[in-house]
C-alpha positions as CSV (number, residue, x, y, z in Angstrom):
1,X,8.8,-74.3,87.8
2,X,5.4,-72.9,88.4
3,X,2.1,-71.7,86.3
4,X,-1.2,-70.7,87.3
5,X,-4.2,-73.2,87.3
6,X,-7.0,-71.3,88.1
7,X,-8.7,-68.4,90.2
8,X,-9.9,-69.4,93.6
9,X,-11.2,-67.8,96.3
10,X,-8.5,-65.7,98.6
11,X,-7.0,-68.6,100.6
12,X,-6.1,-68.2,104.6
13,X,-5.6,-71.8,105.0
14,X,-5.2,-74.9,102.5
15,X,-5.9,-78.7,103.4
16,X,-5.3,-81.0,100.6
17,X,-8.0,-84.3,100.9
18,X,-7.6,-86.9,98.3
19,X,-7.7,-87.8,94.4
20,X,-7.5,-84.0,93.5
21,X,-9.7,-82.5,96.0
22,X,-8.4,-79.3,98.1
23,X,-10.3,-77.4,100.9
24,X,-9.6,-73.6,100.9
25,X,-10.3,-71.5,103.9
26,X,-11.0,-68.1,103.5
27,X,-10.9,-64.9,106.3
28,X,-12.1,-62.5,103.5
29,X,-14.3,-64.7,101.3
30,X,-16.0,-67.5,100.8
31,X,-14.3,-71.0,101.7
32,X,-14.2,-73.2,99.0
33,X,-13.8,-77.1,98.0
34,X,-12.2,-77.4,94.8
35,X,-11.0,-80.4,92.5
36,X,-7.5,-80.0,90.2
37,X,-7.9,-81.5,86.9
38,X,-4.7,-82.5,85.1
39,X,-6.3,-81.2,81.5
40,X,-7.9,-78.0,81.3
41,X,-11.8,-77.6,81.4
42,X,-14.1,-75.8,79.4
43,X,-15.2,-72.9,81.5
44,X,-12.3,-70.9,83.0
45,X,-15.0,-69.0,85.1
46,X,-16.5,-71.9,86.8
47,X,-14.5,-71.1,90.2
48,X,-16.9,-68.5,90.2
49,X,-20.4,-70.5,89.8
50,X,-20.9,-70.8,93.3
51,X,-20.7,-67.1,94.3
52,X,-23.1,-66.3,91.5
53,X,-25.5,-68.9,92.6
54,X,-25.4,-67.6,96.2
55,X,-25.9,-64.0,94.1
56,X,-29.0,-65.1,93.1
57,X,-30.5,-66.5,96.2
58,X,-29.8,-64.6,98.6
59,X,-30.2,-61.0,97.3
60,X,-26.3,-60.3,96.8
61,X,-25.9,-57.2,94.5
62,X,-22.4,-57.6,93.7
63,X,-19.9,-60.8,94.2
64,X,-16.4,-59.9,94.0
65,X,-14.9,-63.7,92.9
66,X,-17.2,-63.4,90.0
67,X,-16.5,-60.0,88.7
68,X,-12.9,-60.8,89.1
69,X,-12.7,-64.5,87.6
70,X,-14.9,-63.0,84.8
71,X,-12.2,-59.5,84.2
72,X,-9.5,-62.4,84.0
73,X,-11.0,-64.8,82.1
74,X,-8.1,-64.5,79.8
75,X,-5.3,-65.4,82.2
76,X,-4.7,-68.6,80.4
77,X,-6.1,-72.3,80.9
78,X,-8.1,-73.0,84.1
79,X,-7.5,-76.4,86.2
80,X,-10.0,-75.7,89.1
81,X,-13.4,-76.8,89.2
82,X,-15.5,-75.5,92.3
83,X,-17.4,-78.2,94.0
84,X,-19.1,-76.5,96.9
85,X,-18.9,-73.0,98.8
86,X,-19.6,-71.9,102.3
87,X,-20.6,-68.3,102.5
88,X,-19.1,-65.9,104.3
89,X,-19.5,-62.1,105.5
90,X,-16.6,-61.6,106.9
91,X,-15.2,-59.3,107.2
92,X,-17.7,-56.6,107.4
93,X,-16.6,-53.7,106.6
94,X,-19.5,-51.5,106.8
95,X,-23.1,-52.0,106.7
96,X,-26.5,-49.9,107.0
97,X,-29.7,-51.0,108.1
98,X,-32.8,-50.3,106.4
99,X,-36.4,-51.4,105.6
100,X,-35.8,-51.8,101.5
101,X,-39.5,-53.5,101.6
102,X,-41.3,-51.2,103.9
103,X,-42.8,-54.8,105.7
104,X,-41.3,-53.4,109.7
105,X,-38.4,-55.7,109.0
106,X,-35.1,-53.9,108.9
107,X,-32.5,-55.5,106.5
108,X,-28.6,-54.9,106.3
109,X,-26.8,-53.9,103.4
110,X,-22.9,-54.6,104.1
111,X,-20.0,-54.3,102.5
112,X,-18.5,-58.0,102.6
113,X,-15.1,-59.3,102.1
114,X,-11.7,-58.1,101.1
115,X,-9.7,-57.6,97.9
116,X,-11.2,-59.8,95.0
117,X,-13.8,-61.1,97.1
118,X,-15.4,-57.8,98.2
119,X,-19.1,-58.0,97.6
120,X,-22.1,-56.1,98.8
121,X,-25.0,-58.3,100.3
122,X,-28.3,-58.0,101.7
123,X,-29.1,-59.7,104.8
124,X,-32.3,-60.2,106.3
125,X,-34.0,-62.7,108.4
126,X,-35.7,-65.9,107.0
127,X,-37.1,-69.2,107.6
128,X,-35.1,-72.0,106.3
129,X,-36.2,-75.3,105.0
130,X,-34.0,-78.3,105.0
131,X,-34.8,-80.2,102.1
132,X,-35.0,-84.2,103.1
133,X,-36.1,-85.4,99.8
134,X,-37.0,-84.3,96.1
135,X,-38.3,-85.7,93.0
136,X,-39.0,-84.3,89.3
137,X,-42.6,-84.1,88.5
138,X,-42.9,-81.6,85.9
139,X,-46.5,-79.9,85.4
140,X,-48.0,-79.9,88.5
141,X,-51.0,-77.6,89.2
142,X,-51.8,-78.3,92.7
143,X,-51.0,-80.2,96.0
144,X,-52.6,-81.3,99.3
145,X,-52.2,-83.8,101.7
146,X,-54.7,-86.2,103.3
147,X,-55.0,-88.8,106.3
148,X,-56.8,-91.6,106.7
149,X,-58.3,-90.4,109.8
150,X,-59.1,-87.1,110.9
151,X,-57.4,-88.0,114.3
152,X,-54.5,-88.8,112.8
153,X,-51.3,-87.6,113.5
154,X,-49.7,-88.6,110.2
155,X,-50.6,-88.0,106.6
156,X,-51.0,-90.9,104.4
157,X,-51.0,-89.5,101.0
158,X,-50.2,-86.7,98.9
159,X,-53.0,-85.7,96.1
160,X,-51.1,-83.8,92.8
161,X,-53.0,-82.3,90.4
162,X,-52.2,-82.3,86.9
163,X,-54.2,-81.0,83.2
164,X,-56.4,-83.7,83.0
165,X,-55.2,-86.0,85.4
166,X,-54.9,-86.8,89.3
167,X,-52.1,-88.8,90.9
168,X,-51.6,-90.1,94.4
169,X,-48.4,-91.0,96.5
170,X,-48.5,-93.0,99.3
171,X,-45.9,-92.9,102.4
172,X,-44.9,-96.7,102.8
173,X,-43.9,-98.4,106.1
174,X,-40.5,-97.7,104.9
175,X,-41.2,-94.1,104.3
176,X,-40.8,-94.1,100.7
177,X,-43.2,-92.2,98.6
178,X,-44.9,-94.8,96.3
179,X,-47.7,-93.9,93.5
180,X,-51.0,-95.2,94.6
181,X,-54.4,-95.5,94.0
182,X,-58.0,-94.8,95.7
183,X,-61.1,-96.2,93.9
184,X,-63.3,-93.3,94.4
185,X,-61.2,-90.7,93.3
186,X,-61.4,-89.4,90.0
187,X,-57.9,-90.2,88.4
188,X,-59.0,-88.5,84.8
189,X,-60.2,-85.4,86.2
190,X,-57.7,-82.1,87.7
191,X,-58.4,-82.3,91.0
192,X,-59.2,-78.7,92.6
193,X,-59.4,-79.2,96.0
194,X,-58.6,-82.5,98.3
195,X,-59.2,-82.8,102.1
196,X,-59.7,-85.1,104.9
197,X,-63.2,-84.8,106.4
198,X,-64.2,-84.5,110.4
199,X,-66.0,-87.6,109.7
200,X,-62.9,-89.9,108.7
201,X,-63.8,-89.2,104.9
202,X,-61.6,-88.0,101.9
203,X,-62.8,-85.2,99.8
204,X,-62.0,-84.6,96.7
205,X,-63.1,-81.8,93.7
206,X,-62.5,-81.9,90.3
207,X,-64.2,-79.2,87.8
208,X,-67.3,-81.3,87.3
209,X,-68.3,-82.7,90.7
210,X,-67.3,-83.3,94.6
211,X,-66.8,-86.5,95.4
212,X,-67.4,-87.8,99.2
213,X,-65.0,-91.0,99.8
214,X,-64.5,-93.9,102.2
215,X,-61.3,-93.2,104.0
216,X,-61.0,-97.2,104.7
217,X,-62.6,-98.8,101.8
218,X,-61.9,-95.9,99.2
219,X,-65.1,-96.5,97.8
220,X,-67.1,-93.3,96.4
221,X,-69.4,-92.4,98.8
222,X,-71.7,-89.5,97.3
223,X,-71.3,-87.2,94.5
224,X,-72.7,-83.8,94.0
225,X,-72.7,-81.8,90.7
226,X,-73.6,-78.0,89.9
227,X,-75.9,-79.7,87.1
228,X,-77.8,-81.4,90.4
229,X,-78.0,-78.1,92.4
230,X,-81.7,-77.1,94.0
231,X,-80.5,-73.6,94.8
232,X,-79.4,-71.2,91.9
233,X,-81.0,-73.7,89.6
234,X,-82.2,-70.9,87.1
235,X,-79.3,-68.5,87.5
236,X,-77.0,-71.4,86.7
237,X,-77.8,-71.1,82.8
238,X,-76.4,-74.9,81.9
239,X,-73.1,-74.8,83.7
240,X,-71.4,-77.6,85.1
241,X,-68.4,-76.5,85.8
242,X,-66.7,-76.2,89.2
243,X,-64.0,-73.3,89.0
244,X,-63.0,-73.2,92.7
245,X,-63.8,-74.8,96.0
246,X,-62.5,-74.4,99.8
247,X,-63.3,-76.5,102.8
248,X,-63.8,-76.8,106.6
249,X,-63.6,-80.0,108.2
250,X,-67.7,-80.7,107.5
251,X,-68.4,-77.8,104.9
252,X,-67.8,-77.5,101.4
253,X,-67.9,-74.1,99.4
254,X,-68.3,-74.2,95.6
255,X,-67.6,-71.5,93.2
256,X,-68.9,-72.0,89.1
257,X,-69.1,-69.6,86.2
258,X,-71.4,-66.4,86.7
259,X,-70.9,-65.8,90.0
260,X,-72.4,-68.7,91.3
261,X,-71.7,-69.9,94.6
262,X,-72.9,-73.0,96.8
263,X,-72.4,-74.0,100.2
264,X,-72.3,-77.8,100.8
265,X,-72.7,-79.7,104.3
266,X,-70.9,-83.2,104.7
267,X,-72.7,-85.6,106.9
268,X,-71.3,-88.3,109.1
269,X,-73.4,-90.9,107.0
270,X,-71.7,-89.9,103.8
271,X,-73.5,-87.9,101.9
272,X,-73.2,-84.3,100.2
273,X,-76.0,-81.9,101.3
274,X,-76.5,-78.8,99.9
275,X,-77.4,-76.4,102.4
276,X,-77.7,-73.0,100.2
277,X,-76.7,-71.2,97.1
278,X,-76.4,-67.6,95.8
279,X,-74.9,-65.6,92.9
280,X,-72.3,-62.8,93.5
281,X,-72.5,-59.6,91.4
282,X,-68.9,-60.9,89.8
283,X,-67.0,-63.5,88.9
284,X,-65.6,-65.3,92.0
285,X,-61.5,-65.2,91.8
286,X,-60.9,-67.0,95.2
287,X,-62.6,-68.0,98.6
288,X,-62.0,-69.4,102.2
289,X,-64.1,-70.8,104.7
290,X,-61.3,-71.5,107.1
291,X,-63.0,-71.4,110.8
292,X,-61.7,-68.6,112.9
293,X,-64.5,-68.6,115.5
294,X,-65.5,-70.4,118.5
295,X,-66.1,-73.7,116.7
296,X,-62.9,-74.8,115.0
297,X,-64.7,-77.5,112.9
298,X,-67.3,-75.5,111.3
299,X,-66.6,-71.9,109.6
300,X,-69.6,-69.2,110.3
301,X,-68.2,-66.7,107.6
302,X,-67.2,-67.1,104.0
303,X,-64.5,-64.9,102.3
304,X,-64.7,-64.1,98.7
305,X,-62.7,-62.4,96.4
306,X,-64.1,-61.1,93.4
307,X,-63.1,-59.8,89.8
308,X,-64.6,-56.4,90.8
309,X,-61.4,-56.0,92.8
310,X,-63.5,-56.7,96.1
311,X,-62.7,-58.7,99.4
312,X,-66.3,-59.8,100.5
313,X,-67.6,-62.0,103.7
314,X,-70.8,-64.2,103.8
315,X,-72.4,-65.3,106.7
316,X,-72.8,-69.2,106.5
317,X,-74.7,-71.0,106.2
318,X,-77.1,-68.2,104.4
319,X,-74.2,-66.9,102.0
320,X,-75.8,-63.5,102.8
321,X,-73.2,-60.7,102.3
322,X,-71.9,-59.2,105.7
323,X,-68.9,-56.4,104.7
324,X,-67.6,-55.6,101.6
325,X,-63.8,-54.3,100.9
326,X,-62.5,-52.5,98.0
327,X,-59.0,-53.7,97.3
328,X,-58.2,-50.1,95.2
329,X,-56.5,-51.9,92.7
330,X,-56.7,-52.7,89.1
331,X,-55.1,-56.5,89.9
332,X,-57.5,-59.2,90.2
333,X,-56.9,-61.2,94.0
334,X,-56.1,-64.5,93.2
335,X,-56.0,-66.0,97.2
336,X,-57.6,-65.5,100.2
337,X,-57.8,-66.9,103.7
338,X,-59.2,-66.3,106.8
339,X,-56.6,-66.8,109.7
340,X,-56.5,-66.7,113.8
341,X,-53.3,-65.6,114.9
342,X,-52.7,-65.3,118.7
343,X,-56.4,-64.9,119.2
344,X,-56.8,-62.4,116.4
345,X,-58.9,-63.1,113.2
346,X,-57.6,-61.6,110.0
347,X,-58.4,-61.6,106.6
348,X,-55.4,-61.7,103.8
349,X,-55.5,-61.2,100.4
350,X,-53.0,-61.8,97.8
351,X,-53.0,-60.3,94.4
352,X,-51.5,-61.1,91.0
353,X,-48.7,-58.7,91.4
354,X,-47.3,-59.8,94.5
355,X,-49.1,-57.6,96.9
356,X,-50.4,-58.9,100.2
357,X,-54.0,-57.0,101.5
358,X,-54.5,-57.9,105.4
359,X,-57.5,-56.7,108.1
360,X,-58.0,-57.7,111.5
361,X,-61.4,-59.4,111.6
362,X,-63.9,-58.3,114.6
363,X,-65.6,-61.3,115.3
364,X,-68.4,-59.7,117.3
365,X,-69.6,-57.5,114.4
366,X,-67.7,-59.3,111.6
367,X,-66.4,-56.0,109.7
368,X,-62.8,-55.5,108.6
369,X,-60.4,-52.8,110.0
370,X,-56.7,-52.1,110.2
371,X,-56.4,-52.7,106.7
372,X,-52.5,-52.7,105.9
373,X,-50.9,-54.1,102.3
374,X,-47.3,-55.1,101.8
375,X,-45.4,-56.0,98.7
376,X,-44.0,-59.6,99.0
377,X,-42.5,-60.2,95.3
378,X,-44.0,-59.6,92.0
379,X,-46.1,-62.6,90.7
380,X,-49.5,-64.1,91.7
381,X,-49.8,-65.1,95.4
382,X,-51.2,-68.4,96.4
383,X,-52.0,-68.4,100.4
384,X,-52.0,-71.5,102.1
385,X,-52.7,-72.3,105.8
386,X,-50.0,-75.0,108.0
387,X,-49.0,-75.3,111.6
388,X,-45.7,-76.0,112.6
389,X,-44.1,-76.5,115.8
390,X,-47.9,-76.0,117.4
391,X,-48.2,-72.3,115.7
392,X,-50.8,-71.2,113.3
393,X,-48.7,-69.9,109.7
394,X,-50.0,-68.7,106.4
395,X,-47.4,-69.8,103.8
396,X,-47.4,-67.2,100.8
397,X,-46.2,-69.3,97.5
398,X,-44.8,-66.6,94.9
399,X,-41.5,-65.4,93.7
400,X,-40.3,-64.9,96.7
401,X,-41.9,-67.2,99.1
402,X,-42.7,-66.1,102.9
403,X,-44.1,-67.3,105.8
404,X,-46.9,-64.9,107.6
405,X,-46.9,-65.4,111.5
406,X,-48.0,-63.3,114.5
407,X,-45.6,-62.1,117.4
408,X,-47.1,-59.6,120.5
409,X,-50.2,-59.2,118.3
410,X,-48.2,-58.2,115.3
411,X,-47.8,-60.1,111.5
412,X,-44.3,-60.5,110.6
413,X,-43.0,-61.6,107.1
414,X,-40.2,-64.1,106.9
415,X,-38.9,-64.8,103.7
416,X,-38.1,-68.5,102.8
417,X,-34.6,-69.6,101.6
418,X,-36.7,-70.8,98.6
419,X,-37.4,-68.8,95.7
420,X,-40.3,-69.7,92.9
421,X,-42.5,-71.5,94.8
422,X,-45.5,-72.5,93.3
423,X,-47.6,-74.7,95.8
424,X,-47.5,-75.9,99.2
425,X,-49.0,-78.0,101.8
426,X,-48.1,-79.6,105.2
427,X,-47.1,-83.2,105.0
428,X,-46.0,-85.0,108.5
429,X,-45.2,-88.3,108.9
430,X,-42.9,-90.3,111.7
431,X,-39.9,-89.3,109.2
432,X,-40.6,-86.3,108.3
433,X,-42.5,-84.4,111.1
434,X,-43.5,-80.5,111.1
435,X,-42.8,-81.1,107.2
436,X,-43.6,-79.2,104.0
437,X,-44.6,-80.2,100.4
438,X,-43.3,-77.7,98.3
439,X,-43.7,-77.1,94.2
440,X,-40.7,-75.1,92.8
441,X,-40.7,-75.2,88.7
442,X,-40.5,-79.1,87.7
443,X,-39.7,-80.4,91.0
444,X,-41.4,-81.5,94.2
445,X,-39.6,-81.5,97.2
446,X,-40.4,-82.4,101.2
447,X,-38.1,-80.4,103.6
448,X,-39.1,-79.5,107.3
449,X,-38.2,-76.0,108.9
450,X,-35.1,-75.1,110.3
451,X,-36.4,-72.1,112.2
452,X,-35.2,-68.7,112.3
453,X,-31.8,-67.9,110.1
454,X,-30.2,-65.2,108.5
455,X,-30.1,-64.9,104.8
456,X,-27.0,-63.7,103.1
């Protein structure tokens, strides 16, 4: 006597493995690995769970398996648990190519599968991240990697910022991340920036001060705070809180309330030397001093986004304004970065609503031209530069994480197979070459870029 035990994908071949596990191969839908239970399991629609997850991640607007399973949830007891699922577009009955996000990249909307597994799916080019390790660490507010020496090929520590504290993770000889301490770091303050300097020192910026630490002994070499500033001293109104920071290999740009900005030089002797200061016309929302000129170690321009909905370029070291660009939006800029792609300098600015503005930077005149705007997501964008396989890229962390790169002098935007990425930094070790550290929700994960892939 036969009786139904549950609903699965339409099956073309079947192989019993062991202990109730069965592989189901399908020509008209997603192949599945299922487990048969002697007693009914609680969720009769569990067979549709992987299909639903795939829909959320890949932009699938409809899933035949999920829909049929939900409609027929009254078919009786379910004894089938879907352990894993392998997405398949076959057979593609019809498709159309269109630029849904108007980013200059075509996406395919396809009618996939057949019968109960029919679905409408959006297929787009993207970048795959192969996750190598993950750990639960709730409350991360920022992440940076540092090296013991500027010339070291591998990173040694991850600096994690939390509200009211800073933690460090060190990679051991066995390639295990263990919690570590550096005596010169302020572990009781929230880190705004951490970096390795050109002179083999470690830099930590908190809301109270800028700290320069020896990378060999871990001892504090020098400390600077806005309260001791020589520039803007009459304008700071007693403000001692640092709100934003950016660094080049031998410079630090600091912002405080009231539009106050200071430039510090990091000396080889282990001191932070205040070079200049200025007062912006509006509160500073974001800033960057990544070198894009002939000298890759020292910046000659600073990019500053303000609450006046503007992006300004300041000349360094004087901090005098060079050019100003209106964003034409009521949304505050959340992140700005100077980047060099294929010999062409750009200024990228991410807003709080997921929009990204970019300009070409003319090095000779320090002017911005060829303004363009694209929509990468719906949430604030945090931009971070990194290098992978010798190529310079910019990571846009948002609800739809995107990697920005250049090909034939044209900026391209590739979606990542990771959603809701809050923070990112590069993290390269002998066991994890060309890897990225990603903060997603309550989790910290390490992964390597697989290259271009098709997301479905």
